[in-house]
C-alpha positions in Angstrom: 20.0 4.0 10.1 18.3 7.3 10.0 16.2 8.5 7.1 14.9 12.1 6.6 11.1 11.9 6.4 10.3 15.6 6.4 11.7 19.1 6.7 10.0 21.9 8.6 11.1 25.6 8.5 9.6 28.3 10.5 10.0 31.9 9.3 8.8 35.2 10.6 7.6 37.6 7.9 6.4 40.9 9.5 3.4 40.2 11.6 2.9 36.6 10.5 4.6 33.3 11.0 5.2 31.0 8.0 5.9 27.3 8.2 7.3 25.5 5.1 7.0 21.8 5.2 8.4 19.4 2.7 8.1 15.6 2.5 8.3 13.0 -0.1 4.6 12.1 0.2 3.1 15.6 0.6 5.6 17.7 -1.4 6.2 21.3 -0.4 3.5 23.3 1.3 3.2 26.5 3.4 1.1 27.5 6.4 0.6 31.0 7.6 -0.8 32.5 10.7 -0.7 35.4 13.2 0.4 33.2 16.1 3.0 30.5 16.4 0.3 28.3 18.1 -2.0 28.5 15.1 0.8 27.6 12.6 2.3 24.8 14.7 -1.2 23.3 15.1 -1.7 23.3 11.3 1.7 21.6 10.8 1.1 19.0 13.4 -2.4 18.1 12.1 -1.1 17.9 8.5 1.9 15.7 9.3 -0.1 13.5 11.6 -2.6 12.8 8.8 0.2 12.2 6.3 2.1 9.8 8.5 -1.0 7.9 9.7 -2.0 7.2 6.1 1.5 6.3 4.9 2.4 2.7 4.4 5.0 1.4 6.9 8.4 0.5 5.4 
């Protein structure tokens, strides 16, 4: 059975890229940057920390 654990949206707003991440544990948060690499790295680091500290079900 599959369970949604997070939702990630990437949006381009002019010269910057915005990532919106939502999860049950972390709520909704946004990351902004001039390059996709910078924003993706922020998202990866945040989700990695969140899932490493979350209790296993």
